VOTORDREN-362007 format. One record per atom (N, C-alpha, C, O): residue number from 1; x, y, z; atom name. Coordinates in steps of 0.02 Angstrom, whole numbers, plus 50000, padded with zeros to 5 digits. Example, Ala and Ser with C-alpha at 12.3 -4.5 7.8 and 13.67 -1.06 7.14 Angstrom:
! VOTORDREN-362007
<rec n="1" xx="50660" yy="49716" zz="50390" atom="N"/>
<rec n="1" xx="50615" yy="49775" zz="50390" atom="CA"/>
<rec n="1" xx="50660" yy="49835" zz="50390" atom="C"/>
<rec n="1" xx="50712" yy="49834" zz="50423" atom="O"/>
<rec n="2" xx="50642" yy="49888" zz="50354" atom="N"/>
<rec n="2" xx="50684" yy="49947" zz="50357" atom="CA"/>
<rec n="2" xx="50645" yy="50002" zz="50394" atom="C"/>
<rec n="2" xx="50670" yy="50057" zz="50402" atom="O"/>
END
This chain:
! VOTORDREN-362007
<rec n="1" xx="44381" yy="50964" zz="53710" atom="N"/>
<rec n="1" xx="44372" yy="50948" zz="53780" atom="CA"/>
<rec n="1" xx="44339" yy="51008" zz="53815" atom="C"/>
<rec n="1" xx="44347" yy="51065" zz="53795" atom="O"/>
<rec n="2" xx="44302" yy="50992" zz="53867" atom="N"/>
<rec n="2" xx="44269" yy="51043" zz="53907" atom="CA"/>
<rec n="2" xx="44285" yy="51031" zz="53980" atom="C"/>
<rec n="2" xx="44288" yy="50974" zz="54003" atom="O"/>
<rec n="3" xx="44295" yy="51085" zz="54017" atom="N"/>
<rec n="3" xx="44304" yy="51081" zz="54089" atom="CA"/>
<rec n="3" xx="44242" yy="51110" zz="54122" atom="C"/>
<rec n="3" xx="44221" yy="51166" zz="54106" atom="O"/>
<rec n="4" xx="44212" yy="51071" zz="54167" atom="N"/>
<rec n="4" xx="44149" yy="51090" zz="54198" atom="CA"/>
<rec n="4" xx="44151" yy="51078" zz="54273" atom="C"/>
<rec n="4" xx="44189" yy="51035" zz="54298" atom="O"/>
<rec n="5" xx="44111" yy="51116" zz="54310" atom="N"/>
<rec n="5" xx="44099" yy="51103" zz="54380" atom="CA"/>
<rec n="5" xx="44036" yy="51060" zz="54384" atom="C"/>
<rec n="5" xx="43983" yy="51080" zz="54360" atom="O"/>
<rec n="6" xx="44042" yy="51001" zz="54415" atom="N"/>
<rec n="6" xx="43989" yy="50951" zz="54415" atom="CA"/>
<rec n="6" xx="43981" yy="50920" zz="54484" atom="C"/>
<rec n="6" xx="44025" yy="50927" zz="54527" atom="O"/>
<rec n="7" xx="43925" yy="50886" zz="54493" atom="N"/>
<rec n="7" xx="43913" yy="50850" zz="54555" atom="CA"/>
<rec n="7" xx="43912" yy="50775" zz="54540" atom="C"/>
<rec n="7" xx="43884" yy="50754" zz="54489" atom="O"/>
<rec n="8" xx="43942" yy="50735" zz="54584" atom="N"/>
<rec n="8" xx="43943" yy="50663" zz="54574" atom="CA"/>
<rec n="8" xx="43875" yy="50633" zz="54593" atom="C"/>
<rec n="8" xx="43849" yy="50646" zz="54647" atom="O"/>
<rec n="9" xx="43846" yy="50594" zz="54547" atom="N"/>
<rec n="9" xx="43783" yy="50559" zz="54560" atom="CA"/>
<rec n="9" xx="43798" yy="50489" zz="54587" atom="C"/>
<rec n="9" xx="43769" yy="50469" zz="54637" atom="O"/>
<rec n="10" xx="43843" yy="50453" zz="54553" atom="N"/>
<rec n="10" xx="43865" yy="50387" zz="54577" atom="CA"/>
<rec n="10" xx="43927" yy="50367" zz="54538" atom="C"/>
<rec n="10" xx="43942" yy="50394" zz="54485" atom="O"/>
<rec n="11" xx="43962" yy="50318" zz="54566" atom="N"/>
<rec n="11" xx="44022" yy="50292" zz="54535" atom="CA"/>
<rec n="11" xx="44023" yy="50216" zz="54543" atom="C"/>
<rec n="11" xx="44009" yy="50190" zz="54597" atom="O"/>
<rec n="12" xx="44039" yy="50181" zz="54489" atom="N"/>
<rec n="12" xx="44045" yy="50109" zz="54492" atom="CA"/>
<rec n="12" xx="44114" yy="50087" zz="54514" atom="C"/>
<rec n="12" xx="44158" yy="50128" zz="54526" atom="O"/>
<rec n="13" xx="44122" yy="50021" zz="54520" atom="N"/>
<rec n="13" xx="44186" yy="49992" zz="54539" atom="CA"/>
<rec n="13" xx="44232" yy="49988" zz="54478" atom="C"/>
<rec n="13" xx="44209" yy="49981" zz="54422" atom="O"/>
<rec n="14" xx="44296" yy="49993" zz="54490" atom="N"/>
<rec n="14" xx="44345" yy="49987" zz="54436" atom="CA"/>
<rec n="14" xx="44350" yy="49914" zz="54414" atom="C"/>
<rec n="14" xx="44343" yy="49868" zz="54454" atom="O"/>
<rec n="15" xx="44362" yy="49904" zz="54349" atom="N"/>
<rec n="15" xx="44371" yy="49837" zz="54321" atom="CA"/>
<rec n="15" xx="44422" yy="49841" zz="54264" atom="C"/>
<rec n="15" xx="44437" yy="49895" zz="54239" atom="O"/>
<rec n="16" xx="44450" yy="49785" zz="54245" atom="N"/>
<rec n="16" xx="44501" yy="49782" zz="54193" atom="CA"/>
<rec n="16" xx="44469" yy="49773" zz="54124" atom="C"/>
<rec n="16" xx="44421" yy="49735" zz="54117" atom="O"/>
<rec n="17" xx="44497" yy="49808" zz="54075" atom="N"/>
<rec n="17" xx="44475" yy="49801" zz="54005" atom="CA"/>
<rec n="17" xx="44537" yy="49792" zz="53961" atom="C"/>
<rec n="17" xx="44592" yy="49814" zz="53980" atom="O"/>
<rec n="18" xx="44528" yy="49761" zz="53904" atom="N"/>
<rec n="18" xx="44583" yy="49752" zz="53856" atom="CA"/>
<rec n="18" xx="44603" yy="49820" zz="53828" atom="C"/>
<rec n="18" xx="44560" yy="49861" zz="53814" atom="O"/>
<rec n="19" xx="44668" yy="49831" zz="53820" atom="N"/>
<rec n="19" xx="44692" yy="49893" zz="53791" atom="CA"/>
<rec n="19" xx="44756" yy="49880" zz="53752" atom="C"/>
<rec n="19" xx="44804" yy="49853" zz="53779" atom="O"/>
<rec n="20" xx="44756" yy="49898" zz="53688" atom="N"/>
<rec n="20" xx="44816" yy="49890" zz="53647" atom="CA"/>
<rec n="20" xx="44867" yy="49945" zz="53664" atom="C"/>
<rec n="20" xx="44925" yy="49939" zz="53644" atom="O"/>
<rec n="21" xx="44846" yy="49998" zz="53699" atom="N"/>
<rec n="21" xx="44891" yy="50053" zz="53716" atom="CA"/>
<rec n="21" xx="44930" yy="50040" zz="53780" atom="C"/>
<rec n="21" xx="44979" yy="50075" zz="53794" atom="O"/>
<rec n="22" xx="44910" yy="49990" zz="53818" atom="N"/>
<rec n="22" xx="44944" yy="49973" zz="53881" atom="CA"/>
<rec n="22" xx="44995" yy="49919" zz="53869" atom="C"/>
<rec n="22" xx="44984" yy="49872" zz="53831" atom="O"/>
<rec n="23" xx="45053" yy="49925" zz="53903" atom="N"/>
<rec n="23" xx="45105" yy="49874" zz="53897" atom="CA"/>
<rec n="23" xx="45081" yy="49806" zz="53922" atom="C"/>
<rec n="23" xx="45101" yy="49754" zz="53895" atom="O"/>
<rec n="24" xx="45039" yy="49806" zz="53973" atom="N"/>
<rec n="24" xx="45014" yy="49744" zz="54002" atom="CA"/>
<rec n="24" xx="44955" yy="49715" zz="53962" atom="C"/>
<rec n="24" xx="44934" yy="49658" zz="53974" atom="O"/>
<rec n="25" xx="44928" yy="49754" zz="53915" atom="N"/>
<rec n="25" xx="44872" yy="49730" zz="53876" atom="CA"/>
<rec n="25" xx="44805" yy="49742" zz="53908" atom="C"/>
<rec n="25" xx="44753" yy="49729" zz="53879" atom="O"/>
<rec n="26" xx="44806" yy="49768" zz="53970" atom="N"/>
<rec n="26" xx="44744" yy="49785" zz="54006" atom="CA"/>
<rec n="26" xx="44751" yy="49852" zz="54040" atom="C"/>
<rec n="26" xx="44807" yy="49874" zz="54055" atom="O"/>
<rec n="27" xx="44694" yy="49884" zz="54052" atom="N"/>
<rec n="27" xx="44693" yy="49948" zz="54087" atom="CA"/>
<rec n="27" xx="44632" yy="49949" zz="54133" atom="C"/>
<rec n="27" xx="44581" yy="49917" zz="54118" atom="O"/>
<rec n="28" xx="44636" yy="49984" zz="54188" atom="N"/>
<rec n="28" xx="44580" yy="49991" zz="54234" atom="CA"/>
<rec n="28" xx="44530" yy="50042" zz="54206" atom="C"/>
<rec n="28" xx="44549" yy="50092" zz="54177" atom="O"/>
<rec n="29" xx="44466" yy="50027" zz="54215" atom="N"/>
<rec n="29" xx="44413" yy="50072" zz="54192" atom="CA"/>
<rec n="29" xx="44360" yy="50076" zz="54246" atom="C"/>
<rec n="29" xx="44346" yy="50027" zz="54280" atom="O"/>
<rec n="30" xx="44330" yy="50135" zz="54253" atom="N"/>
<rec n="30" xx="44277" yy="50145" zz="54302" atom="CA"/>
<rec n="30" xx="44228" yy="50194" zz="54271" atom="C"/>
<rec n="30" xx="44248" yy="50243" zz="54239" atom="O"/>
<rec n="31" xx="44164" yy="50182" zz="54281" atom="N"/>
<rec n="31" xx="44112" yy="50228" zz="54256" atom="CA"/>
<rec n="31" xx="44088" yy="50273" zz="54313" atom="C"/>
<rec n="31" xx="44082" yy="50251" zz="54370" atom="O"/>
<rec n="32" xx="44075" yy="50335" zz="54296" atom="N"/>
<rec n="32" xx="44051" yy="50384" zz="54345" atom="CA"/>
<rec n="32" xx="43996" yy="50426" zz="54312" atom="C"/>
<rec n="32" xx="44001" yy="50443" zz="54253" atom="O"/>
<rec n="33" xx="43944" yy="50442" zz="54351" atom="N"/>
<rec n="33" xx="43890" yy="50485" zz="54326" atom="CA"/>
<rec n="33" xx="43898" yy="50553" zz="54359" atom="C"/>
<rec n="33" xx="43900" yy="50559" zz="54420" atom="O"/>
<rec n="34" xx="43903" yy="50605" zz="54317" atom="N"/>
<rec n="34" xx="43912" yy="50673" zz="54340" atom="CA"/>
<rec n="34" xx="43854" yy="50716" zz="54317" atom="C"/>
<rec n="34" xx="43828" yy="50706" zz="54262" atom="O"/>
<rec n="35" xx="43834" yy="50765" zz="54358" atom="N"/>
<rec n="35" xx="43776" yy="50806" zz="54343" atom="CA"/>
<rec n="35" xx="43794" yy="50880" zz="54350" atom="C"/>
<rec n="35" xx="43830" yy="50900" zz="54396" atom="O"/>
<rec n="36" xx="43769" yy="50920" zz="54303" atom="N"/>
<rec n="36" xx="43779" yy="50993" zz="54308" atom="CA"/>
<rec n="36" xx="43743" yy="51020" zz="54369" atom="C"/>
<rec n="36" xx="43692" yy="50993" zz="54390" atom="O"/>
<rec n="37" xx="43770" yy="51074" zz="54397" atom="N"/>
<rec n="37" xx="43739" yy="51105" zz="54455" atom="CA"/>
<rec n="37" xx="43677" yy="51145" zz="54434" atom="C"/>
<rec n="37" xx="43672" yy="51168" zz="54378" atom="O"/>
<rec n="38" xx="43630" yy="51152" zz="54480" atom="N"/>
<rec n="38" xx="43572" yy="51194" zz="54466" atom="CA"/>
<rec n="38" xx="43505" yy="51166" zz="54487" atom="C"/>
<rec n="38" xx="43463" yy="51203" zz="54511" atom="O"/>
<rec n="39" xx="43494" yy="51102" zz="54479" atom="N"/>
<rec n="39" xx="43429" yy="51073" zz="54497" atom="CA"/>
<rec n="39" xx="43425" yy="51001" zz="54475" atom="C"/>
<rec n="39" xx="43473" yy="50973" zz="54448" atom="O"/>
<rec n="40" xx="43366" yy="50971" zz="54487" atom="N"/>
<rec n="40" xx="43360" yy="50899" zz="54473" atom="CA"/>
<rec n="40" xx="43352" yy="50883" zz="54399" atom="C"/>
<rec n="40" xx="43357" yy="50824" zz="54381" atom="O"/>
<rec n="41" xx="43341" yy="50932" zz="54356" atom="N"/>
<rec n="41" xx="43332" yy="50918" zz="54285" atom="CA"/>
<rec n="41" xx="43392" yy="50941" zz="54243" atom="C"/>
<rec n="41" xx="43386" yy="50948" zz="54182" atom="O"/>
<rec n="42" xx="43449" yy="50952" zz="54275" atom="N"/>
<rec n="42" xx="43509" yy="50973" zz="54238" atom="CA"/>
<rec n="42" xx="43539" yy="50914" zz="54199" atom="C"/>
<rec n="42" xx="43522" yy="50856" zz="54212" atom="O"/>
<rec n="43" xx="43583" yy="50929" zz="54153" atom="N"/>
<rec n="43" xx="43615" yy="50878" zz="54112" atom="CA"/>
<rec n="43" xx="43657" yy="50831" zz="54154" atom="C"/>
<rec n="43" xx="43690" yy="50852" zz="54202" atom="O"/>
<rec n="44" xx="43656" yy="50766" zz="54136" atom="N"/>
<rec n="44" xx="43698" yy="50716" zz="54168" atom="CA"/>
<rec n="44" xx="43742" yy="50684" zz="54115" atom="C"/>
<rec n="44" xx="43723" yy="50678" zz="54057" atom="O"/>
<rec n="45" xx="43801" yy="50662" zz="54137" atom="N"/>
<rec n="45" xx="43849" yy="50631" zz="54092" atom="CA"/>
<rec n="45" xx="43872" yy="50565" zz="54122" atom="C"/>
<rec n="45" xx="43892" yy="50563" zz="54181" atom="O"/>
<rec n="46" xx="43870" yy="50512" zz="54083" atom="N"/>
<rec n="46" xx="43899" yy="50448" zz="54104" atom="CA"/>
<rec n="46" xx="43968" yy="50446" zz="54072" atom="C"/>
<rec n="46" xx="43975" yy="50443" zz="54011" atom="O"/>
<rec n="47" xx="44019" yy="50447" zz="54114" atom="N"/>
<rec n="47" xx="44088" yy="50454" zz="54091" atom="CA"/>
<rec n="47" xx="44129" yy="50393" zz="54110" atom="C"/>
<rec n="47" xx="44115" yy="50358" zz="54159" atom="O"/>
<rec n="48" xx="44180" yy="50380" zz="54071" atom="N"/>
<rec n="48" xx="44230" yy="50329" zz="54087" atom="CA"/>
<rec n="48" xx="44291" yy="50362" zz="54115" atom="C"/>
<rec n="48" xx="44312" yy="50415" zz="54092" atom="O"/>
<rec n="49" xx="44321" yy="50332" zz="54166" atom="N"/>
<rec n="49" xx="44385" yy="50353" zz="54193" atom="CA"/>
<rec n="49" xx="44433" yy="50295" zz="54181" atom="C"/>
<rec n="49" xx="44416" yy="50237" zz="54197" atom="O"/>
<rec n="50" xx="44492" yy="50308" zz="54155" atom="N"/>
<rec n="50" xx="44539" yy="50256" zz="54137" atom="CA"/>
<rec n="50" xx="44604" yy="50261" zz="54176" atom="C"/>
<rec n="50" xx="44622" yy="50314" zz="54200" atom="O"/>
<rec n="51" xx="44639" yy="50204" zz="54182" atom="N"/>
<rec n="51" xx="44705" yy="50203" zz="54212" atom="CA"/>
<rec n="51" xx="44704" yy="50221" zz="54286" atom="C"/>
<rec n="51" xx="44661" yy="50198" zz="54324" atom="O"/>
<rec n="52" xx="44752" yy="50263" zz="54307" atom="N"/>
<rec n="52" xx="44757" yy="50284" zz="54377" atom="CA"/>
<rec n="52" xx="44696" yy="50321" zz="54401" atom="C"/>
<rec n="52" xx="44678" yy="50317" zz="54460" atom="O"/>
<rec n="53" xx="44663" yy="50358" zz="54356" atom="N"/>
<rec n="53" xx="44604" yy="50396" zz="54375" atom="CA"/>
<rec n="53" xx="44547" yy="50349" zz="54396" atom="C"/>
<rec n="53" xx="44506" yy="50367" zz="54438" atom="O"/>
<rec n="54" xx="44545" yy="50289" zz="54367" atom="N"/>
<rec n="54" xx="44493" yy="50240" zz="54384" atom="CA"/>
<rec n="54" xx="44497" yy="50218" zz="54457" atom="C"/>
<rec n="54" xx="44447" yy="50196" zz="54485" atom="O"/>
<rec n="55" xx="44556" yy="50224" zz="54487" atom="N"/>
<rec n="55" xx="44565" yy="50204" zz="54557" atom="CA"/>
<rec n="55" xx="44542" yy="50258" zz="54606" atom="C"/>
<rec n="55" xx="44534" yy="50244" zz="54666" atom="O"/>
<rec n="56" xx="44530" yy="50318" zz="54582" atom="N"/>
<rec n="56" xx="44507" yy="50373" zz="54626" atom="CA"/>
<rec n="56" xx="44434" yy="50362" zz="54645" atom="C"/>
<rec n="56" xx="44394" yy="50343" zz="54602" atom="O"/>
<rec n="57" xx="44418" yy="50374" zz="54708" atom="N"/>
<rec n="57" xx="44350" yy="50364" zz="54732" atom="CA"/>
<rec n="57" xx="44318" yy="50431" zz="54747" atom="C"/>
<rec n="57" xx="44346" yy="50474" zz="54782" atom="O"/>
<rec n="58" xx="44258" yy="50440" zz="54719" atom="N"/>
<rec n="58" xx="44217" yy="50499" zz="54733" atom="CA"/>
<rec n="58" xx="44150" yy="50474" zz="54760" atom="C"/>
<rec n="58" xx="44130" yy="50417" zz="54748" atom="O"/>
<rec n="59" xx="44117" yy="50516" zz="54797" atom="N"/>
<rec n="59" xx="44055" yy="50496" zz="54830" atom="CA"/>
<rec n="59" xx="43997" yy="50539" zz="54808" atom="C"/>
<rec n="59" xx="44007" yy="50596" zz="54786" atom="O"/>
<rec n="60" xx="43936" yy="50513" zz="54813" atom="N"/>
<rec n="60" xx="43876" yy="50549" zz="54794" atom="CA"/>
<rec n="60" xx="43875" yy="50617" zz="54828" atom="C"/>
<rec n="60" xx="43884" yy="50623" zz="54889" atom="O"/>
<rec n="61" xx="43864" yy="50669" zz="54788" atom="N"/>
<rec n="61" xx="43860" yy="50736" zz="54815" atom="CA"/>
<rec n="61" xx="43925" yy="50775" zz="54812" atom="C"/>
<rec n="61" xx="43925" yy="50836" zz="54821" atom="O"/>
<rec n="62" xx="43982" yy="50740" zz="54801" atom="N"/>
<rec n="62" xx="44046" yy="50775" zz="54794" atom="CA"/>
<rec n="62" xx="44041" yy="50824" zz="54736" atom="C"/>
<rec n="62" xx="44015" yy="50807" zz="54683" atom="O"/>
<rec n="63" xx="44068" yy="50885" zz="54745" atom="N"/>
<rec n="63" xx="44073" yy="50933" zz="54691" atom="CA"/>
<rec n="63" xx="44143" yy="50927" zz="54663" atom="C"/>
<rec n="63" xx="44192" yy="50929" zz="54700" atom="O"/>
<rec n="64" xx="44147" yy="50920" zz="54596" atom="N"/>
<rec n="64" xx="44211" yy="50910" zz="54563" atom="CA"/>
<rec n="64" xx="44219" yy="50956" zz="54504" atom="C"/>
<rec n="64" xx="44170" yy="50980" zz="54475" atom="O"/>
<rec n="65" xx="44281" yy="50969" zz="54485" atom="N"/>
<rec n="65" xx="44297" yy="51001" zz="54422" atom="CA"/>
<rec n="65" xx="44323" yy="50945" zz="54377" atom="C"/>
<rec n="65" xx="44371" yy="50912" zz="54394" atom="O"/>
<rec n="66" xx="44291" yy="50936" zz="54320" atom="N"/>
<rec n="66" xx="44308" yy="50881" zz="54276" atom="CA"/>
<rec n="66" xx="44320" yy="50905" zz="54205" atom="C"/>
<rec n="66" xx="44284" yy="50948" zz="54179" atom="O"/>
<rec n="67" xx="44371" yy="50877" zz="54174" atom="N"/>
<rec n="67" xx="44384" yy="50889" zz="54104" atom="CA"/>
<rec n="67" xx="44358" yy="50828" zz="54066" atom="C"/>
<rec n="67" xx="44379" yy="50772" zz="54078" atom="O"/>
<rec n="68" xx="44311" yy="50841" zz="54020" atom="N"/>
<rec n="68" xx="44277" yy="50788" zz="53983" atom="CA"/>
<rec n="68" xx="44295" yy="50791" zz="53909" atom="C"/>
<rec n="68" xx="44296" yy="50844" zz="53879" atom="O"/>
<rec n="69" xx="44309" yy="50732" zz="53880" atom="N"/>
<rec n="69" xx="44322" yy="50727" zz="53809" atom="CA"/>
<rec n="69" xx="44264" yy="50690" zz="53777" atom="C"/>
<rec n="69" xx="44250" yy="50633" zz="53794" atom="O"/>
<rec n="70" xx="44229" yy="50723" zz="53731" atom="N"/>
<rec n="70" xx="44172" yy="50694" zz="53696" atom="CA"/>
<rec n="70" xx="44195" yy="50667" zz="53629" atom="C"/>
<rec n="70" xx="44229" yy="50702" zz="53591" atom="O"/>
<rec n="71" xx="44175" yy="50606" zz="53613" atom="N"/>
<rec n="71" xx="44194" yy="50577" zz="53548" atom="CA"/>
<rec n="71" xx="44139" yy="50528" zz="53526" atom="C"/>
<rec n="71" xx="44096" yy="50509" zz="53566" atom="O"/>
<rec n="72" xx="44142" yy="50509" zz="53463" atom="N"/>
<rec n="72" xx="44096" yy="50458" zz="53437" atom="CA"/>
<rec n="72" xx="44137" yy="50406" zz="53400" atom="C"/>
<rec n="72" xx="44192" yy="50419" zz="53377" atom="O"/>
<rec n="73" xx="44108" yy="50346" zz="53395" atom="N"/>
<rec n="73" xx="44138" yy="50294" zz="53354" atom="CA"/>
<rec n="73" xx="44082" yy="50251" zz="53325" atom="C"/>
<rec n="73" xx="44027" yy="50249" zz="53351" atom="O"/>
<rec n="74" xx="44099" yy="50219" zz="53270" atom="N"/>
<rec n="74" xx="44050" yy="50176" zz="53236" atom="CA"/>
<rec n="74" xx="44070" yy="50104" zz="53246" atom="C"/>
<rec n="74" xx="44128" yy="50086" zz="53242" atom="O"/>
<rec n="75" xx="44020" yy="50062" zz="53260" atom="N"/>
<rec n="75" xx="44030" yy="49991" zz="53270" atom="CA"/>
<rec n="75" xx="43971" yy="49953" zz="53241" atom="C"/>
<rec n="75" xx="43914" yy="49965" zz="53262" atom="O"/>
<rec n="76" xx="43984" yy="49909" zz="53194" atom="N"/>
<rec n="76" xx="43933" yy="49869" zz="53161" atom="CA"/>
<rec n="76" xx="43874" yy="49911" zz="53137" atom="C"/>
<rec n="76" xx="43816" yy="49894" zz="53146" atom="O"/>
<rec n="77" xx="43891" yy="49967" zz="53105" atom="N"/>
<rec n="77" xx="43840" yy="50010" zz="53074" atom="CA"/>
<rec n="77" xx="43803" yy="50056" zz="53122" atom="C"/>
<rec n="77" xx="43759" yy="50093" zz="53101" atom="O"/>
<rec n="78" xx="43821" yy="50055" zz="53186" atom="N"/>
<rec n="78" xx="43789" yy="50100" zz="53235" atom="CA"/>
<rec n="78" xx="43840" yy="50150" zz="53261" atom="C"/>
<rec n="78" xx="43899" yy="50134" zz="53266" atom="O"/>
<rec n="79" xx="43818" yy="50210" zz="53276" atom="N"/>
<rec n="79" xx="43861" yy="50262" zz="53303" atom="CA"/>
<rec n="79" xx="43850" yy="50269" zz="53378" atom="C"/>
<rec n="79" xx="43793" yy="50273" zz="53401" atom="O"/>
<rec n="80" xx="43905" yy="50271" zz="53415" atom="N"/>
<rec n="80" xx="43902" yy="50277" zz="53488" atom="CA"/>
<rec n="80" xx="43940" yy="50339" zz="53510" atom="C"/>
<rec n="80" xx="43991" yy="50357" zz="53481" atom="O"/>
<rec n="81" xx="43914" yy="50372" zz="53562" atom="N"/>
<rec n="81" xx="43950" yy="50428" zz="53592" atom="CA"/>
<rec n="81" xx="43986" yy="50404" zz="53654" atom="C"/>
<rec n="81" xx="43959" yy="50364" zz="53693" atom="O"/>
<rec n="82" xx="44047" yy="50427" zz="53663" atom="N"/>
<rec n="82" xx="44086" yy="50411" zz="53723" atom="CA"/>
<rec n="82" xx="44105" yy="50476" zz="53757" atom="C"/>
<rec n="82" xx="44120" yy="50526" zz="53724" atom="O"/>
<rec n="83" xx="44105" yy="50475" zz="53823" atom="N"/>
<rec n="83" xx="44129" yy="50532" zz="53862" atom="CA"/>
<rec n="83" xx="44183" yy="50505" zz="53908" atom="C"/>
<rec n="83" xx="44171" yy="50462" zz="53950" atom="O"/>
<rec n="84" xx="44243" yy="50531" zz="53900" atom="N"/>
<rec n="84" xx="44300" yy="50511" zz="53940" atom="CA"/>
<rec n="84" xx="44318" yy="50568" zz="53987" atom="C"/>
<rec n="84" xx="44330" yy="50624" zz="53965" atom="O"/>
<rec n="85" xx="44319" yy="50554" zz="54052" atom="N"/>
<rec n="85" xx="44343" yy="50602" zz="54101" atom="CA"/>
<rec n="85" xx="44419" yy="50596" zz="54103" atom="C"/>
<rec n="85" xx="44446" yy="50546" zz="54127" atom="O"/>
<rec n="86" xx="44453" yy="50647" zz="54078" atom="N"/>
<rec n="86" xx="44526" yy="50645" zz="54075" atom="CA"/>
<rec n="86" xx="44558" yy="50671" zz="54139" atom="C"/>
<rec n="86" xx="44616" yy="50657" zz="54152" atom="O"/>
<rec n="87" xx="44521" yy="50710" zz="54178" atom="N"/>
<rec n="87" xx="44546" yy="50735" zz="54242" atom="CA"/>
<rec n="87" xx="44487" yy="50754" zz="54285" atom="C"/>
<rec n="87" xx="44439" yy="50784" zz="54261" atom="O"/>
<rec n="88" xx="44490" yy="50735" zz="54349" atom="N"/>
<rec n="88" xx="44437" yy="50754" zz="54397" atom="CA"/>
<rec n="88" xx="44471" yy="50774" zz="54462" atom="C"/>
<rec n="88" xx="44514" yy="50738" zz="54488" atom="O"/>
<rec n="89" xx="44451" yy="50832" zz="54488" atom="N"/>
<rec n="89" xx="44479" yy="50856" zz="54551" atom="CA"/>
<rec n="89" xx="44420" yy="50875" zz="54596" atom="C"/>
<rec n="89" xx="44376" yy="50912" zz="54575" atom="O"/>
<rec n="90" xx="44419" yy="50848" zz="54657" atom="N"/>
<rec n="90" xx="44366" yy="50864" zz="54705" atom="CA"/>
<rec n="90" xx="44375" yy="50935" zz="54730" atom="C"/>
<rec n="90" xx="44431" yy="50955" zz="54748" atom="O"/>
<rec n="91" xx="44320" yy="50973" zz="54733" atom="N"/>
<rec n="91" xx="44321" yy="51040" zz="54760" atom="CA"/>
<rec n="91" xx="44310" yy="51035" zz="54835" atom="C"/>
<rec n="91" xx="44261" yy="51007" zz="54858" atom="O"/>
<rec n="92" xx="44356" yy="51063" zz="54873" atom="N"/>
<rec n="92" xx="44349" yy="51061" zz="54946" atom="CA"/>
<rec n="92" xx="44318" yy="51125" zz="54970" atom="C"/>
<rec n="92" xx="44329" yy="51179" zz="54942" atom="O"/>
<rec n="93" xx="44279" yy="51119" zz="55023" atom="N"/>
<rec n="93" xx="44243" yy="51178" zz="55050" atom="CA"/>
<rec n="93" xx="44284" yy="51213" zz="55102" atom="C"/>
<rec n="93" xx="44262" yy="51263" zz="55129" atom="O"/>
END
């Protein structure tokens, strides 16, 4: 896992997904795009936020400290990378 200071580019709406780890069989998920500070050509990350974190709202331009977990998985012969935001805290000025 890595902890980074990032800027929010955009955030989608939360939606329910199937989860075998949840007692209810579903969990909330929300996608967020985060960008490294420095300029318009810095690295961007499309991350998933799960559970209670998916209900948190961030806005374009918010500066946040985020802990990101990078992983890969294989599905039908293809390899996919996933980035999970395990914690996000807005930096206040």
